[in-house]
C-alpha positions as CSV (number, residue, x, y, z in Angstrom):
1,M,99.5,109.2,98.0
2,T,99.4,109.1,101.8
3,E,99.3,105.8,103.8
4,H,95.7,106.5,104.9
5,S,94.4,107.2,101.4
6,S,96.2,104.1,100.1
7,G,94.5,102.1,102.8
8,W,91.1,103.3,101.7
9,R,91.9,102.8,98.0
10,T,92.7,99.2,98.9
11,T,89.4,99.0,101.0
12,W,87.4,100.0,97.9
13,A,89.2,97.5,95.7
14,L,88.6,94.7,98.1
15,L,85.0,95.8,98.4
16,V,84.7,95.1,94.7
17,F,86.6,91.8,95.2
18,M,83.9,90.7,97.7
19,L,81.1,92.0,95.5
20,V,82.3,89.7,92.7
21,N,82.7,86.9,95.3
22,F,79.1,87.1,96.4
23,A,77.8,87.6,92.9
24,D,79.4,84.3,92.1
25,K,77.5,82.7,95.0
26,T,74.2,84.5,94.2
27,V,74.0,83.4,90.6
28,L,72.9,79.9,91.5
29,G,70.1,81.0,93.7
30,L,68.8,83.5,91.2
31,A,68.8,80.9,88.4
32,A,67.4,78.2,90.7
33,N,64.1,77.7,88.9
34,P,65.4,77.7,85.3
35,I,68.3,75.5,86.2
36,M,66.0,72.9,87.9
37,D,63.6,73.0,85.0
38,D,66.3,72.8,82.3
39,L,68.3,70.1,84.0
40,G,65.3,68.3,85.6
41,L,66.5,68.6,89.2
42,T,64.6,68.1,92.5
43,R,65.1,70.7,95.2
44,E,67.2,68.2,97.1
45,E,69.5,67.7,94.1
46,F,69.7,71.4,93.5
47,G,70.6,71.8,97.2
48,T,73.3,69.2,96.7
49,A,74.8,71.2,93.8
50,S,74.7,74.4,96.0
51,A,76.3,72.6,98.9
52,A,79.0,71.3,96.6
53,F,80.4,74.8,96.6
54,F,81.4,74.2,100.2
55,A,82.9,70.8,99.7
56,L,86.5,72.2,99.8
57,F,85.6,75.7,101.0
58,S,86.5,75.2,104.7
59,V,89.7,73.2,104.0
60,S,90.8,75.7,101.4
61,A,90.2,78.6,103.8
62,L,92.4,77.1,106.4
63,A,95.1,75.9,104.1
64,V,95.5,79.1,102.0
65,S,95.3,81.2,105.2
66,Y,98.3,79.3,106.5
67,L,100.2,80.4,103.4
68,T,99.8,84.0,104.4
69,R,102.8,83.4,106.8
70,T,105.1,83.0,103.7
71,V,103.2,84.1,100.6
72,R,102.2,87.8,99.9
73,T,98.5,88.3,100.2
74,T,98.5,90.3,97.0
75,V,99.6,87.1,95.1
76,L,97.0,85.0,96.9
77,L,94.1,87.4,96.1
78,L,95.1,87.5,92.4
79,A,95.3,83.8,92.2
80,M,91.8,83.4,93.8
81,A,90.2,85.8,91.4
82,M,91.7,84.0,88.4
83,L,90.4,80.7,89.6
84,W,86.9,82.1,90.2
85,S,86.6,83.0,86.6
86,A,88.0,79.6,85.4
87,A,85.3,77.9,87.5
88,Q,82.4,79.9,86.1
89,L,83.0,80.0,82.4
90,P,82.5,76.2,81.6
91,M,78.8,76.6,82.4
92,L,78.5,78.6,79.1
93,W,78.9,75.3,77.3
94,T,75.4,74.2,76.3
95,A,76.2,70.5,77.0
96,A,77.3,71.3,80.6
97,G,74.8,69.5,82.9
98,F,74.4,68.5,86.5
99,G,77.9,66.9,86.7
100,T,79.6,70.0,85.3
101,L,77.6,72.2,87.6
102,V,78.7,70.2,90.7
103,A,82.3,70.0,89.6
104,T,82.6,73.8,88.8
105,R,80.9,74.6,92.1
106,V,83.5,72.5,94.0
107,L,86.3,74.4,92.2
108,L,84.7,77.7,92.8
109,G,84.3,77.0,96.5
110,A,87.9,76.0,96.8
111,A,89.0,79.2,95.2
112,E,86.6,81.4,97.2
113,G,87.0,79.7,100.6
114,P,90.0,81.8,101.6
115,A,88.6,85.1,100.2
116,M,87.3,86.6,103.4
117,P,90.2,85.7,105.7
118,V,92.9,86.6,103.2
119,A,91.1,89.8,102.2
120,T,90.6,90.8,105.9
121,H,94.2,89.9,106.7
122,H,95.4,92.0,103.8
123,L,93.1,94.9,104.7
124,H,94.2,94.9,108.4
125,G,97.8,95.4,107.1
126,W,96.7,98.9,106.0
127,F,95.1,100.0,109.3
128,E,96.0,100.1,113.0
129,Q,93.9,98.0,115.3
130,R,91.7,100.8,116.6
131,E,90.8,101.9,113.0
132,R,89.9,98.5,111.6
133,T,86.2,98.1,112.4
134,L,84.9,100.5,109.8
135,P,87.0,99.3,106.8
136,T,86.2,95.7,107.8
137,A,82.5,96.6,107.8
138,V,83.0,98.2,104.3
139,L,84.7,95.0,103.1
140,L,81.8,92.9,104.4
141,T,79.3,95.1,102.6
142,G,80.7,93.6,99.5
143,A,78.5,90.6,100.3
144,A,75.5,92.9,100.5
145,A,76.6,94.9,97.4
146,G,77.2,91.7,95.5
147,V,73.7,90.5,96.1
148,A,72.2,94.0,95.5
149,V,74.0,94.4,92.2
150,A,73.8,90.8,91.1
151,A,70.1,90.3,91.8
152,P,68.7,92.9,89.3
153,T,71.6,92.6,86.9
154,L,71.7,88.8,86.7
155,T,67.9,88.6,86.6
156,L,68.0,90.7,83.5
157,V,70.7,88.5,82.0
158,I,68.7,85.3,82.8
159,D,65.5,86.8,81.3
160,H,67.2,88.0,78.1
161,F,70.1,85.6,77.5
162,G,69.4,82.5,79.6
163,W,70.8,81.2,82.9
164,R,74.1,80.1,81.4
165,W,75.1,83.6,80.5
166,A,74.6,84.6,84.2
167,F,77.6,82.3,85.0
168,G,79.5,83.9,82.1
169,A,78.8,87.4,83.3
170,V,80.3,86.8,86.8
171,G,83.2,85.0,85.3
172,L,84.1,87.9,83.1
173,A,83.7,90.3,86.1
174,G,86.3,88.2,88.0
175,L,88.8,88.5,85.2
176,A,88.3,92.3,85.1
177,W,89.1,92.6,88.8
178,A,92.1,90.4,88.5
179,A,93.5,92.7,85.8
180,Y,93.1,95.7,88.0
181,W,94.7,94.0,91.0
182,A,97.7,92.8,89.0
183,L,98.5,96.4,88.3
184,R,97.5,98.1,91.6
185,G,97.6,95.6,94.5
186,A,100.1,96.2,97.3
187,E,100.6,95.2,100.9
188,G,100.2,97.7,103.7
189,P,102.6,99.0,106.4
190,Y,101.0,96.8,109.1
191,A,101.1,93.6,107.2
192,R,103.9,92.1,109.3
193,R,104.4,94.7,112.0
194,A,103.4,94.1,115.7
195,E,100.2,95.8,116.8
196,E,100.7,99.3,118.2
197,G,99.7,99.1,121.9
198,G,98.3,95.6,121.3
199,T,99.4,92.0,121.2
200,P,103.2,91.7,121.0
201,E,104.8,90.0,118.0
202,E,106.0,86.9,120.0
203,S,103.9,84.0,118.9
204,V,101.1,82.5,121.0
205,P,100.2,78.8,120.9
206,Y,97.3,78.5,118.4
207,R,95.4,76.3,120.9
208,R,95.3,79.2,123.4
209,I,93.8,81.5,120.7
210,L,91.3,78.9,119.3
211,L,90.1,77.8,122.7
212,S,89.6,81.3,124.0
213,G,86.0,82.4,124.8
214,T,86.3,85.2,122.2
215,W,87.3,82.9,119.3
216,I,84.8,80.2,120.1
217,S,81.8,82.5,120.5
218,A,82.9,84.5,117.4
219,A,83.2,81.3,115.3
220,L,79.9,79.9,116.4
221,G,78.1,83.2,116.0
222,A,79.5,83.6,112.5
223,F,78.4,80.0,111.8
224,A,74.8,80.8,112.7
225,A,74.9,84.1,110.6
226,Y,76.5,82.3,107.6
227,W,73.9,79.5,107.9
228,M,71.2,82.1,107.5
229,L,73.1,83.9,104.7
230,S,73.8,80.8,102.7
231,A,70.2,79.6,103.0
232,N,68.9,83.0,101.8
233,L,71.3,83.1,98.9
234,T,70.2,79.7,97.7
235,W,66.5,79.5,98.6
236,M,65.1,82.9,99.3
237,P,64.1,83.6,95.6
238,D,62.4,80.2,95.5
239,Y,60.7,80.9,98.8
240,L,59.4,84.3,97.7
241,E,58.0,82.8,94.5
242,S,56.7,79.5,95.7
243,V,55.3,80.5,99.2
244,T,54.5,84.2,99.0
245,G,53.4,84.3,95.4
246,L,55.8,87.0,94.2
247,S,57.0,87.1,90.6
248,L,60.7,86.5,89.8
249,H,61.0,90.3,89.2
250,Q,59.4,91.1,92.5
251,A,61.5,88.5,94.3
252,G,64.7,90.0,92.8
253,I,63.7,93.5,94.0
254,L,63.1,92.3,97.5
255,V,66.4,90.3,97.6
256,T,68.1,93.4,96.4
257,G,66.4,95.5,99.1
258,A,67.4,93.0,101.8
259,A,71.0,93.0,100.6
260,L,71.1,96.8,100.8
261,A,69.6,96.6,104.3
262,N,72.5,94.3,105.3
263,G,75.0,96.8,103.9
264,V,73.4,99.7,105.8
265,V,73.5,97.7,109.0
266,L,77.2,96.8,108.6
267,V,78.4,100.3,107.7
268,G,76.2,101.8,110.4
269,H,77.6,99.5,113.0
270,G,81.1,100.2,111.8
271,L,80.6,104.0,112.1
272,L,79.2,103.6,115.6
273,A,82.1,101.3,116.6
274,R,84.6,103.8,115.3
275,R,83.6,106.2,118.0
276,R,84.5,103.6,120.7
277,P,88.1,103.1,121.8
278,N,87.9,99.3,121.9
279,P,86.3,96.7,119.5
280,P,82.6,95.8,120.2
281,S,82.2,93.2,122.9
282,G,79.6,90.5,123.3
283,A,77.0,92.6,125.1
284,D,75.8,94.6,122.1
285,T,76.6,91.9,119.5
286,G,74.8,89.1,121.4
287,A,71.7,91.3,121.9
288,L,71.5,92.2,118.2
289,M,71.8,88.5,117.3
290,C,69.0,87.6,119.7
291,L,66.8,90.4,118.2
292,A,67.5,89.0,114.7
293,A,66.5,85.5,116.0
294,V,63.1,86.8,117.1
295,A,62.7,88.5,113.7
296,V,63.4,85.3,111.8
297,S,60.9,83.4,114.0
298,V,58.2,85.9,113.2
299,F,59.1,85.9,109.5
300,A,58.7,82.1,109.6
301,V,55.2,81.9,111.1
302,T,53.5,85.1,109.7
303,D,51.4,84.9,106.6
304,A,51.4,88.7,106.1
305,V,53.7,89.5,103.1
306,W,54.1,93.1,104.2
307,L,55.4,92.0,107.6
308,K,57.8,89.6,106.0
309,V,59.1,92.5,103.8
310,L,59.6,94.7,106.8
311,L,61.5,92.0,108.7
312,M,63.8,91.2,105.8
313,L,64.6,94.9,105.4
314,G,65.1,95.6,109.1
315,P,65.7,93.4,112.1
316,M,66.7,90.2,110.2
317,A,69.7,92.1,108.8
318,L,71.1,92.6,112.4
319,A,72.4,89.0,112.3
320,N,75.2,90.1,110.0
321,V,76.8,92.3,112.6
322,I,78.6,89.2,114.1
323,M,80.4,88.7,110.7
324,T,82.2,92.1,111.2
325,V,82.7,91.6,114.9
326,S,84.0,88.1,114.6
327,Q,86.7,89.3,112.1
328,T,87.9,92.2,114.2
329,A,87.7,90.4,117.5
330,C,89.7,87.4,116.3
331,A,92.2,89.7,114.7
332,R,92.5,91.6,118.0
333,I,93.6,88.5,120.0
334,A,96.2,87.3,117.5
335,P,99.7,88.6,116.8
336,A,100.1,90.1,113.3
337,S,102.1,87.1,112.1
338,Q,99.4,84.7,113.1
339,R,96.4,86.8,112.2
340,G,95.9,85.2,108.8
341,V,95.8,81.6,110.2
342,V,93.5,82.6,113.0
343,L,91.1,84.3,110.5
344,G,91.4,81.2,108.3
345,A,90.4,79.0,111.2
346,L,87.4,81.3,111.8
347,A,86.4,80.9,108.1
348,F,86.8,77.1,108.4
349,V,84.1,77.0,111.0
350,Y,81.6,79.4,109.6
351,A,82.0,78.0,106.1
352,L,80.8,74.7,107.3
353,A,77.4,76.3,107.6
354,G,77.6,77.1,103.9
355,A,78.1,73.4,103.2
356,L,75.2,72.2,105.4
357,S,72.6,74.9,105.1
358,P,71.6,74.7,101.4
359,W,71.4,70.9,101.5
360,A,69.6,70.9,104.8
361,V,67.0,73.4,103.7
362,G,66.4,71.6,100.4
363,R,66.0,68.3,102.3
364,V,63.6,69.8,104.9
365,V,61.4,71.4,102.2
366,D,61.3,68.2,100.0
367,T,60.3,66.0,102.9
368,A,57.8,68.3,104.5
369,D,54.0,68.0,104.0
370,S,54.1,71.1,101.9
371,V,56.7,73.6,100.6
372,A,55.4,76.3,103.0
373,A,55.7,74.0,106.0
374,G,59.2,73.0,105.0
375,Y,60.4,76.5,104.7
376,R,58.7,77.4,108.0
377,A,60.7,74.7,109.8
378,A,63.9,75.7,108.1
379,F,63.6,79.4,109.1
380,L,62.8,78.3,112.7
381,L,65.9,76.2,112.8
382,A,68.0,79.3,111.7
383,S,66.3,81.4,114.4
384,A,67.3,78.8,117.0
385,L,70.9,78.9,115.9
386,L,71.0,82.7,116.0
387,G,69.4,82.9,119.4
388,L,71.7,80.3,121.0
389,T,74.9,81.7,119.6
390,G,73.8,85.2,120.5
391,L,73.5,84.2,124.1
392,L,76.9,82.6,123.9
393,A,78.3,85.9,122.6
394,L,76.8,87.7,125.5
395,W,78.7,85.4,127.8
396,L,82.1,84.8,126.2
397,L,82.9,87.4,123.5
398,R,85.5,89.6,125.3
399,P,88.3,90.5,122.8
400,E,90.1,93.0,125.1
401,R,90.2,90.6,128.0
402,D,91.4,87.7,125.8
403,A,93.9,90.0,124.0
404,R,95.5,90.8,127.4
405,R,95.7,87.1,128.2
406,M,97.4,86.4,124.9
407,A,99.9,89.1,125.5
408,D,100.7,87.7,128.9
409,T,101.1,84.2,127.3
410,A,103.4,85.7,124.7
411,R,105.6,87.4,127.2
412,D,106.0,84.3,129.3
413,R,107.1,82.1,126.3
414,P,110.5,81.8,124.8
415,R,110.7,83.6,121.4
416,S,111.7,80.3,119.7
417,A,108.6,78.5,120.8
418,T,106.1,77.5,118.1
419,G,102.3,77.6,118.2
């Protein structure tokens, strides 16, 4: 098998990896109403359980990403998939209540925190820098595919077998992927090699990378997009049922459609970026984020269900482009040996949104005059975050410029210096 075909085989395997990853996250939002009814939870309590997923998410993302300097990413990915399943299956126990739910979400978050940076770092080991945008976009469609597949599938499981078996289903899916990866996972030819025509292999001080305009704007933009994504995963089904009056089945179809729209946007952007010699810069990315911010604002204030549907299936999905761009841009400015840590630091920042967003939305909705008013305020907050970070990306996201600066720094430093 050629190097190129092996790289794409790995891409598809990691796409499924991310699909299971986001199915794990989605199950809680899809089962929100039956869980709250069965366990007697308020929205704020349920939001706390959802936010518990991110209690160790950021710390784990950074810590495990640091291990990529010494531990093979194939081993790390296998260990994560095994832990995911171990965290999901206890909810099959009929006596498992709120405490078990919170504890297993904490464990799940610790296991899933490093998933994106480690998978991206592993994937980039199979492709040269100029070829990475499309496979990275495909990897990120695992998020969209996870929601698209999980929404109808887990809704059927919940309807026919109860919400506990939804947790069981995703746990078993994680075990199946782990079995495949144990047999077929392998590192690529660029896993440790210096970038061809890019940043030399000499190390750069981490402070120089993490204080660059590219890294800061990428991290904050990803934070805003992940805030919106986490809020939607947890609360969009409840919003569509409670505010717009859709049934659980209709809400599941719409969530699936929105996830597919996210995937189309990511892959479409990746295909367009492949035609360009350099990674996308802040001009187009920032503009797309600002457009998404406007769409979210309109979604928040309009009462027309048809318009909400159009916005979910179209311009709101543009916010996700920054997730691909942030990965490729931050990888561009880091030497190959430091790439995993830099991507882990990126995940550390944007994952904080996952910890804050579900709880904040639940709090805002519970304390508002009405459920509709609370959700309106929550969506307007998300819109403001997207708009502000989109403007920041327009100003500071310049991966090629900052990559040259990092290369100059590396050439000027002794090889023995540490970052």
